[in-house]
C-alpha positions in Angstrom: -24.4 15.9 -8.2 -24.9 12.7 -10.0 -28.3 10.8 -9.7 -27.8 6.7 -9.9 -31.0 4.9 -11.1 -31.4 1.3 -9.5 -31.8 -1.2 -12.2 -33.9 -3.6 -9.8 -36.3 -1.2 -8.0 -36.3 1.9 -10.0 -35.3 4.0 -7.0 -32.5 6.7 -7.2 -29.5 7.6 -5.2 -27.8 11.1 -5.2 -24.2 10.9 -5.4 -22.4 14.0 -4.0 -19.2 15.4 -2.3 -19.3 14.9 1.4 -20.1 17.7 3.8 -18.4 18.2 7.2 -21.8 18.1 8.8 -22.6 14.6 7.2 -19.4 13.0 8.6 -20.7 11.0 11.6 -23.5 9.5 9.6 -21.2 8.7 6.5 -18.6 7.1 8.6 -21.1 4.9 10.6 -22.5 3.7 7.2 -18.9 2.8 6.4 -18.2 1.0 9.6 -21.4 -1.0 9.2 -20.4 -2.1 5.9 -17.3 -3.6 7.3 -19.1 -5.5 9.9 -20.5 -2.8 12.4 -17.8 -3.0 15.0 -17.4 0.2 17.0 -14.0 2.1 16.7 -12.1 3.6 19.4 -12.6 7.3 19.8 -8.9 8.2 19.1 -9.0 6.1 15.7 -12.4 7.6 14.8 -11.2 11.1 15.5 -7.9 10.6 13.4 -9.8 9.5 10.3 -11.9 12.5 10.6 -9.2 14.8 10.8 -7.7 13.0 7.7 -10.7 13.4 5.7 -10.2 15.5 2.5 -13.8 16.5 1.9 -13.7 17.5 -1.4 -12.3 14.1 -2.4 -14.8 12.1 -0.5 -18.3 10.9 -2.0 -21.6 9.9 -0.3 -24.3 8.1 -2.1 -27.7 9.1 -0.6 -31.2 7.9 -0.9 -33.3 10.4 0.9 -31.7 11.2 4.1 -29.7 7.9 4.3 -26.3 7.2 3.4 -26.2 4.0 1.1 -22.7 4.2 -0.4 -19.3 5.9 0.6 -15.8 6.3 -1.2 -13.0 8.7 -0.8 -9.6 9.3 -2.3 -6.7 10.8 -0.2 -4.1 12.9 -2.0 -0.8 11.3 -1.9 2.7 11.5 -3.4 3.9 7.8 -4.2 7.3 6.7 -5.1 7.7 5.1 -8.2 10.8 3.2 -9.8 13.5 5.8 -10.1 12.6 7.6 -6.9 10.3 10.1 -8.1 7.1 11.1 -6.0 4.1 11.1 -8.3 0.7 12.3 -7.3 -1.6 9.5 -6.6 -5.2 9.0 -5.4 -5.2 6.8 -2.3 -8.8 5.2 -2.8 -10.4 4.6 0.6 -13.4 4.1 2.7 -15.4 2.3 -0.2 -18.5 0.7 1.0 -22.2 0.0 0.1 -25.0 -0.6 2.5 -26.0 -4.2 2.3 -29.6 -3.1 1.7 -28.3 -1.7 -1.6 -26.1 -4.2 -3.1 -26.4 -4.9 -6.9 -28.0 -1.4 -7.6 -25.1 0.1 -9.4 -24.0 2.3 -6.5 -20.5 1.2 -6.4 -19.9 1.3 -10.2 -21.2 5.0 -10.0 -18.9 5.8 -7.1 -15.9 4.3 -9.1 -17.0 6.0 -12.3 -17.1 9.4 -10.6 -14.0 8.9 -8.6 -11.7 8.1 -11.6 -13.3 11.0 -13.7 -12.2 13.2 -10.8 -9.0 11.8 -10.3 -8.3 12.5 -13.9 -9.6 16.1 -13.6 -7.2 16.4 -10.8 -4.2 15.7 -12.8 -3.3 12.7 -10.9 -2.1 9.8 -13.2 -2.5 7.0 -10.5 -5.0 5.5 -8.2 -4.1 3.0 -5.7 -5.8 1.0 -3.0 -5.7 -1.9 -0.6 -8.7 -4.2 -1.1 -10.8 -6.0 1.4 -12.2 -8.0 -1.4 -9.6 -8.3 -4.4 -12.2 -9.9 -6.8 -14.1 -6.5 -6.8 -11.6 -4.0 -8.4 -10.2 -5.7 -11.4 -13.2 -4.8 -13.5 -12.3 -0.9 -12.7 -8.8 -1.6 -14.1 -6.8 -2.1 -10.7 -4.1 -4.5 -10.9 -2.4 -6.4 -7.9 1.1 -4.4 -7.8 2.8 -5.6 -4.5 2.7 -8.2 -2.1 3.5 -8.2 1.6 5.2 -10.9 3.8 4.0 -12.3 7.2 6.2 -14.5 9.6 5.8 -16.1 12.9 9.4 -16.7 13.9 10.3 -19.1 16.7 12.9 -16.9 18.1 13.9 -19.5 20.7 15.2 -21.9 18.0 16.0 -19.3 15.2 19.2 -17.4 15.4 20.1 -14.4 13.3 23.5 -13.6 11.8 24.1 -9.8 11.3 26.6 -7.7 9.1 29.6 -6.2 10.1 29.0 -2.7 11.9 25.9 -3.9 13.7 27.6 -3.7 17.1 28.5 0.1 16.4 24.6 0.8 16.6 23.4 1.8 20.1 19.7 1.1 21.2 17.7 3.0 23.5 14.0 2.9 24.7 11.7 5.9 24.0 8.3 6.8 24.6 6.7 6.4 21.2 4.9 10.0 21.3 8.0 11.7 22.6 10.1 10.8 19.4 7.8 11.2 16.6 10.0 13.9 14.9 13.1 11.5 15.0 11.1 8.6 13.6 9.5 10.6 10.9 13.0 11.9 9.8 14.0 8.2 9.3 10.9 7.4 7.4 11.3 10.3 5.2 14.8 9.5 4.1 13.5 5.9 3.1 10.6 7.2 1.2 12.5 7.7 -2.3 14.3 4.3 -2.2 11.6 2.0 -2.3 8.6 2.1 -4.9 5.3 2.3 -3.4 6.1 4.2 -0.3 4.1 7.5 0.6 5.3 10.7 1.6 3.7 11.9 4.7 2.8 15.3 3.6 0.3 16.0 6.6 1.2 15.8 10.2 -1.9 13.5 10.9 -0.4 10.8 9.0 2.5 10.6 11.3 0.0 9.7 14.2 -1.3 6.5 12.3 1.7 4.5 13.5 1.0 5.9 17.1 -2.6 4.5 17.3 -2.8 2.2 20.4 -6.3 1.7 21.7 -6.4 -0.8 24.5 -9.3 -2.6 22.7 -6.8 -3.5 19.7 -4.0 -4.9 21.9 -5.6 -8.4 22.6 -3.8 -8.7 25.8 -0.7 -7.2 24.7 1.4 -4.3 26.1 1.0 -0.6 25.2 3.1 0.3 22.1 6.8 0.5 22.9 9.5 2.2 20.8 13.2 1.6 20.6 15.5 4.0 18.6 18.7 2.8 16.9 21.5 5.4 17.0 25.0 5.8 15.5 27.3 8.7 16.3 24.6 10.4 18.0 22.2 10.3 14.9 19.0 8.2 14.9 19.4 5.5 12.0 16.3 3.6 12.8 13.4 2.7 15.1 10.7 -0.1 15.9 7.6 0.1 17.3 6.1 -3.1 18.9 4.1 -4.8 21.6 4.8 -7.7 23.9 2.3 -10.1 25.0 3.5 -12.4 27.7 2.5 -15.8 28.2 3.4 -19.2 30.3 3.3 -22.7 29.1 4.3 -25.9 30.9 8.0 -25.4 30.4 8.0 -21.7 31.3 7.7 -18.5 29.5 5.9 -18.2 26.2 5.6 -14.6 25.4 5.3 -12.9 21.9 6.7 -10.0 20.3 4.4 -8.2 17.9 6.0 -6.0 15.6 4.2 -2.8 14.3 7.0 -0.9 12.5 10.6 -1.3 11.8 12.8 1.1 9.7 16.5 1.4 9.2 18.8 3.6 7.0 21.3 1.0 6.5 21.7 -2.8 6.9 23.5 -2.4 10.2 20.8 -0.4 11.9 18.1 -2.9 10.4 19.9 -5.9 11.8 20.4 -4.2 15.2 16.8 -3.6 15.6 15.9 -7.3 14.5 18.4 -8.7 16.6 16.8 -6.7 19.6 13.4 -8.0 18.9 14.8 -11.6 18.9 16.3 -11.2 22.2 13.5 -9.7 24.2 13.2 -11.5 27.6 10.4 -14.1 28.4 9.3 -14.3 24.7 10.0 -17.0 22.1 7.8 -15.8 19.1 8.1 -12.8 16.9 4.9 -11.9 15.0 5.6 -9.9 11.9 2.9 -8.6 9.4 2.9 -6.5 6.4 6.6 -6.4 5.5 8.4 -6.3 2.2 8.9 -9.3 0.4 12.7 -8.8 0.0 14.0 -7.8 3.5 17.5 -8.8 4.3 16.6 -10.7 7.5 15.2 -13.5 5.3 18.8 -14.3 4.3 20.2 -13.8 7.9 18.0 -16.4 9.7 19.5 -19.8 10.7 16.2 -21.6 9.9 13.7 -20.2 7.4 11.4 -23.0 7.8 10.7 -22.0 11.6 9.8 -18.6 10.3 6.4 -19.7 8.9 6.4 -17.5 6.1 3.2 -16.3 4.1 2.8 -13.9 1.3 -0.5 -12.0 0.3 -1.6 -9.3 -1.9 -1.1 -5.6 -0.9 -1.2 -2.6 -3.3 -3.4 -2.4 -6.2 -2.5 0.1 -9.0 -4.7 1.9 -11.5 -3.1 3.9 -14.4 -5.7 6.8 -14.7 -3.4 8.6 -17.3 -1.4 5.8 -19.1 0.8 8.4 -21.0 1.7 10.4 -17.9 2.1 7.4 -15.4 4.5 5.5 -17.9 6.5 8.7 -18.3 6.6 9.4 -14.8 8.9 6.5 -13.7 12.3 5.3 -15.1 13.2 1.8 -16.3 16.0 -0.3 -15.1 17.0 -1.2 -19.0 16.5 0.6 -22.1 13.3 -0.1 -23.6 11.4 1.0 -26.7 7.9 -0.5 -27.2 4.6 0.0 -28.5 1.6 -1.0 -26.2 -1.7 -1.8 -27.5 -3.8 -0.9 -24.3 -7.4 -1.8 -23.7 -9.3 -0.1 -21.0 -13.1 -0.4 -21.0 -13.7 1.7 -17.9 -11.7 4.8 -18.8 -11.7 4.6 -22.6 -9.3 7.8 -22.9 -6.4 5.3 -22.2 -7.2 2.9 -24.8 -5.2 2.5 -28.1 -1.4 2.3 -29.0 1.4 4.0 -26.7 4.9 4.2 -27.6 7.1 4.0 -24.7 10.7 4.9 -24.8 12.9 5.2 -21.6 15.8 4.0 -19.7 17.1 4.6 -16.1 17.4 8.5 -16.7 13.9 8.9 -17.9 11.0 8.1 -20.2 8.4 9.5 -22.9 5.0 7.7 -23.5 3.0 9.3 -26.4 0.2 8.0 -28.5 1.4 6.3 -31.8 0.0 4.6 -35.0 2.8 2.3 -35.3 2.3 -1.5 -35.1 1.9 -2.7 -31.5 4.7 -4.8 -29.8 2.6 -6.0 -26.8 -1.2 -6.0 -26.0 -2.7 -6.0 -22.6 -5.2 -4.3 -20.5 -4.7 -1.4 -18.2 -5.1 -3.9 -15.2 -1.9 -5.6 -16.3 -0.1 -2.2 -16.5 -1.2 -1.4 -13.2 0.3 -4.8 -11.8 3.4 -4.3 -13.4 3.8 -0.6 -12.7 5.8 -0.7 -9.6 8.1 -3.3 -10.8 7.1 -6.1 -8.4 5.3 -8.2 -11.2 7.1 -9.3 -14.2 5.1 -8.8 -17.6 6.6 -12.3 -18.3 4.7 -13.8 -15.6 1.4 -12.1 -16.6 2.1 -13.2 -20.3 2.2 -16.7 -19.0 -1.0 -16.4 -17.3 -2.5 -15.4 -20.8 -2.9 -11.5 -19.8 -0.2 -10.1 -22.1 0.1 -10.9 -25.6 3.5 -10.7 -27.4 3.1 -9.3 -31.1 6.8 -8.9 -31.8 9.5 -11.4 -31.1 11.5 -10.2 -28.1 9.3 -7.3 -27.1 8.0 -9.1 -23.9 11.4 -9.9 -22.5 12.7 -6.3 -23.3 9.8 -4.7 -21.6 9.6 -7.0 -18.6 13.3 -6.5 -17.7 12.8 -2.8 -18.2 9.8 -2.5 -15.9 11.3 -4.5 -13.1 12.7 -2.9 -9.9 15.8 -3.8 -8.0 13.8 -3.1 -4.8 10.4 -4.8 -4.3 7.5 -2.3 -4.1 5.9 -1.9 -0.6 3.1 0.1 1.2 4.1 1.0 4.7 0.8 1.5 6.2 -2.7 1.2 5.2 -5.0 4.1 4.6 
């Protein structure tokens, strides 16, 4: 138990691990912190099932919950394909009546201490308010793509082999095993993807409350098959509409995965051609998808990009040694970390595409940066050179910045496939 004193009122809140009997009250406090909208019963029940009680915290003042935070146990793909233990920070909220009293800082302090004790070198999150988490050492490490594609005026070129892929409709709940097998094969191929180690996570993609459809159809699913094997799938909704000139329907994509370019192209082509629709709405996709280079008119896709993953190195040495590097690197990093001081100091990183080591050193530093910048660059999606141009990385040895930036990169953009 931790007692947190308020600097403004002198009152205190008790910070402790969540107990099963407290979940309903704890979750209601979280929902209120995010606007107070009620949640469908099926969604609420799923998040309760997913709660790992020994990894979730509540801040209490008397019999009232005034703060919430949790950390799912994940295995996250890093450059090189290894799945690394990571704490998926979630459900962070503070009651509006208790802002600026140190509740959030106390929960972040306890949580990162716990993650270190659990032996997990990384913590990751998605931020409702990005400005909050930088001071706790989290850096924006990946981005997500959104598009509103005018499928009536944009055509799609496809690679050889696309016509060999057969598509068939399936009830989403009837083909979970086949879809999850596709997902599992893709997890090692892209940094940031999460292994679904608990069956309940498979149901996140099936959540389909009527209140969340905004007039669209129930969730639909189409499988891509070749030679009797499922090689991809898409889950989506259709919202029909009519304008002065006729149909004006919208396809709303929820998920799409394909094991190879032909499978992916077959699924995208299918979505473009659904009858009575003229718009395809795409959200939360990787920034390097092939369809960006297959469309006839990129401007009519109305692209936008926003931040997605935030990464925090809890153990700098273990985290940097857990991934590989796309070019040989031997660099001494001077790391500052005011919130987790055990990371501060000089680290020698040596590695290549086969593996890496990262150990304490007293050798002169080649680059100086904070743990926040390391988190941003960790998955290979944010170049160290860009961070240096922003004044957030200092080069202390000529040539070290380019060497490290190339090594830290990834041939595939990092991406988080679903929220948590």
